[in-house]
N, C-alpha and C positions, 0 to 999 in steps of 0.2 A: 579787669579780670572777670568781673561779673558779666559784663556785656559779651566778652569772648566766650565764657562758659554758656551763656544763654544762646549765643549764636550756634555754638557746637551742638547743644541739645536740640535746637530747632532743625539743624541740618540732619542730625541723627534721626529725628522723628520723620522728617520728609523721606529719608532713604528707606526707613522701615515701611512707610506707607506705600512707596513705589514698589518695594519688594513684594509686599502682600498683594498689591493690585496686579502685578505682573504674573504672580503665581496662582491667582484666584481661579483661573480657568484651566489650569493644568489638571490632568486626571487625578481624582481623589479616590483612592482605592483602599478601603478598610480591609486588612487581612482577615482571613477566616478565623473563627474562634479556636479551631484546632489545626495543628500542622497538617498540611496536605501536599501531595506531590501529583504530578501529571499521571493520570491513569486513564488509558483509552480502552475502548471496547475489546480490542484484541489482547490487551494485557490481562483481561479476565478470562481469556480462553474462548470467547464467543466466536463461533465459526461464521465466516463470511465467504461468499463466492468471489472469485477473481483475484488477480494479483495487484496489490497496491504499488504506487510509486515510492520513491525514496522516503518522502515525508508523509505519505498517505494524506495528501492535502491538495487543495486547488493550486497551491504554489509549486507543485510538481510540474505544472504546465510552464514551460520556459517563458520568462518575462512577467508573469503574473505576480503582483505584489498586493499585500493586504495590510492595513493599518487600523488601529483602534484608538478611541478615546473612551475611557471608562469613568463614569461619574457616580460615586457612592458617598453620601454624606447624610447625617442626621438619623435620628431614631424616634420611635414613639408616634404620637398623634399627628395626623396630617395637618399641616398648616400650608395652604396653597401659596406658592411663591417662595416658601422656605424649605419644604421637604417633609418627610425624608425623600432623598433623591436616590434612585436606583435606575440609571439609564446610561446612554452613551451613543457612540457613532462608530460605524464600521465603514472603511473605504476600501474599494477594490479597484486597482489600476490594471487594466487588461494587458498593456504592454510595458508597465512599469514607468518610472519617472523618466527614463531615457527616451521614450517615444510617446509623449503625451498627445501629440498632434497627428498621430497616425491611426485613424479609425480602424475598427475591426468589423468584419462581417458578423451579424447578430440576428437572432430570432427570439420573439417573445410569445409566451403562452399564458393564458389565464385559466386555471382550473376552476376557481370560484372568485368572483370579482369584488368581494366585500373588503376592499383594501385599495392601496394606491402604489403605483410605480410610475412616477412622472417620466415624460420623455419617450414613452413607448410608441406613441402614435407615429413619431418620426422614425423610430427603429423599424416599425412595420412598413412604413412608406419607403424608406431609403435603403433598408437592409444593412445599415451601419450603426454601430455604437460609437459615438464620437467623443468619449471622455470617460471619466471614472464612474463607478457605481457607488452610491452611498446608501446605507441601511441604518435606520434609526427608529425612534418611536413615532407613533401616529401623529402626534401634535407638534412634531418638530420637522415635518417634511418641508414646510415653506422656508424656514430659516436655513435648513441644510441646502436646499436648492439654490438660494441666493448666494450662500457662502461658496458653493462650488464655482459659480460664475465668477465671483471676485477672485478666487484662487487661480482659476484658469487665466484670467486677465493678467494677473501678476506673474504667472509662470510661463505663459505661452505667448502667442502672437495671433494676429488676424489670420483667417484661413487663406487658402491659396488664391481666393478670388478677392481678397482685401477686406472682407467683412469681419467684424467682431460680433459674434453671436454664439449662443449656447442654449441647448435644451437638455439640461442635466437629467440623468436617471437617478431618482431618489425613491427608495422604497421604505415601507414601514410595517411594523406590527405593534400591537397595543400592550403597553406595560403598566397600565394604570392600577393593577391590583397591588403591586409592590412600590410603584413610583408616583411621585407627585407630578403626574403627567400634565396637569393644567398649570403648573408652575413655570413651564417653558424654560427649563434649565439648560437645554442645549443651546449654545451660543455659536456664532460664526467661528470663533477661534478654536472651538472644540472640533469642528469639521476640518479646519485647516491642520490641526494637530494630527488627526487621523490620516489625512492625505500626506502630510510631510513625513510621517513615521511609517508609511507603508513599506513593506519589505518582503523578500522571498523567504525560502526555507521554512522551518517548522513554525506553526501558529499555535497561539493559546486558544483554548476552546471554552465553552460553557458561558459563565456569567461575566463576559467582557464585551466591550464595544456596544454596538446596538443590541446585543443579546443580554445585556446586564440584568434587566428586569423581567425577562421572559419566562414563561411556564409552558412545559410540554408534557402532555398526558398527565397533568396535575402533579408532576414532579418538577423540580427546578430545571428549566430548559435554557435555551440561548443558542450560541453558535456551535456548529459542528461542521467538519469537513472530512473528505476522504477522496481518494483517487484510484484509478485503475490503469494499468498498462494494457494496451491493445496491440497485438501483433498480427499482421496480415501479409500474405505473400503478394509480391507484385508480378508483373507479366513474365519476368525472368525466373521466378521461383524464389527470389531473395526475400527475406523477411524485412518488413518495415514496421517500426514501432512508433506508436502514438500514445499520448497521455490524455485521459479524461479526468477532470477534477470537478468536484461539487462542493460548494459552500452554501450553507443555509442558516437562516435565523428561525429557529424552531419555537413556535408559540401556539401550539394547537393540541387538540385531542382530550378526551376524557380518560380517566384512569383505567377503566375496564377494557378499553380498546387496545392498550399497548401490547404489541407482539414483538418479541425479540427472538430471532433465529427460529421462527415458527412456533414459539411457545407463548401462551397467553399470560405474560408476566403480570399485567395490570390486574387481572382477576385474582391473582394470588397475593397481592399486596393491597388490601383495602385502604381507601382514603379518598378525600374529596376536597377540591378547592372551589370549583364553580358548581352551580346548579344546572347548567346547560352548556352545550358546546360553545366555547368562546375562545377565539384566537385565530392565528394565521401562520402562514409559512412563506417566507421569501427564499427563493433558491437561485443560485447563479451557477451555471455550468460553463466550464472553460475547456477547450481542447486545442491541441496544435495540429489536429487532423484538418486537411484542407476541405472545408465545407462551405456551401453557399447559404444565403439567408433562409431559404425555404427548408433546407436540410437542418439548419440550426433550430428552427421552430419545431421541427420534428424531435430533435434532441430534447428541447425544453418540455415537450409533452411527456416524455418518458420519466421525468421527475415524478409525475403522478403515480406511476407504478412502483417506484421506490418508496414513496410515502405510504402507499397501500400495504406494502410488505410489513410496515411497522404498525398497521392498524388504522391509519387515517381514513376518514370518510369524507373530508372536505365539507364540513357542515355549512349551513346557511350563513352563519356569522363569520366564516373564515375567508380571509383574503389570501388566496394561494396563487401567487404570481411568480413566474419563472422566466429567466432570461438566459440564453445560451450564446456564447461567442467563440469564434475561432481566431487564434493568433497567426494562422497561416496567411499567405497572400499579402504581405506587407506592402504598403504603398498603393493598394487597390483603389483608394478613394482620391488619389491625386488627380486633379482635373487638368493638369498640363498636357499629358499625352492624350491624343485623340481616342486611342483605344488601349485596353490592357489585356494581357494574357494572364489568366488566372488558372490555378489548379483546383480540382474538386475530386471528390471520391464518388464513384458511381453509386446510385441508390441501392443497387443489388449487393453492394459490399458493406452496407451500413449496420447490419445486425449486430456484429461484435461491439460496435460503438454504442448502439442502443442499450445492449446488455450492460456495458460499463456504466452508463448513466444510472440505470436502475440499481445496480449493485452499490455504487458509490453513494447514492442518495440514501439507501437503506442504512449503510454504515455511518454516514454523517449524522443521521438522526440519533442513532444509539451513542455515538461519540458525544453529542451535545448533552445527553442525559448522564453518561458515565463520567465524563471529565468535568465534574461540577461539584458544587457544595450547596448545602441548604442556605436559605436566605430569609431574613426577616426585614420587612419593608414598612410602608406606611400603615398607620393604625395597628402596628404590631402584626400585620398579616405575615404568616410564616408558610414557607413552601419547602418541603423536604426534598433533598436530593435522592435520586434512585440509590437505594442501599446496595453496595457491591456484594456483601455477604449473602443477602437474601436472593439477589439476582443469580449468583453462582449456584446456590442451593436449589433454586427452582429449576434452573436449566439442567442441572445434574439429575434431578428427580423426574422431570417430565420429558426430556429429550430421548 
């Protein structure tokens, strides 16, 4: 009986160890200290130009899917390798899980290059984005890149020419004020979790995924998204409707710079986190409008104007890197046909699409600030969320 009991205990211990090991890299999200619900910028009555899509999100573009892994653990004094951890991974699949091996036309633009977005040399050269986009913290770009390759090998196949190769697009911003960034807490399975969990429909914003430890205008920043409907008449006079969606990881700006709906909000709410401009912005623009790579680069440039509406100056230390893609022209990268017929929108008809990028970028930044909570991270560094009551009061008084 004793030997049976000992064997049972040993098996139980082994099962518990395996269970702990298997769950160790699942997202660890500590709930906020006070109950909260999703509140976006429009819920506060903030006026924005343009008409949003159903979810006011990049996922309004048909086929686009987004997934997160959020890593939050530990409190107090920084112990490198142990925490506190305030970081994560965001994955964006341009055509979703159903069409992983169908590249999209894409264009890249760098407003200020103090940052990293891997794979963009080939995007510029080829005009195609050939896989998912990953956004994480600065010191996790390498592991995220390798994890994407491993994930694609598992889920895909060799390309049409028979070669196994990948140049993943992985972008970053720095979360070291709140996160143990040198502890390298993002692991391959965290990237895989974000990729596997990518979905359409409504998205969580703020301190989730790659945006978990980010700071924007010295308020709690992170992920924000918005979309715009664009309607244009064709040659018959019939209306055609397209969607432009923007997703960004907001980690930039000084407090006095913040402008919301034309009102200098930051100057009205004193506070400081950094002594100088420190941070970056990664933005992804998606559309179902048929556009070529050079036109998509032009869309990516317009993110700059949307950021400027919120007060951004793109400081010397900022990595402001933007990628735009179109889900139109499926199969355009297939090398089997000798030629392809593709659709595009004439340059003279692009102004409404340009405007949609600017408008959605502006709103996405404000959503990242509004749909958020205060956070305390490493060494008890604390960053306040943008207070909704103060924001509404200032807007009412100064608009």
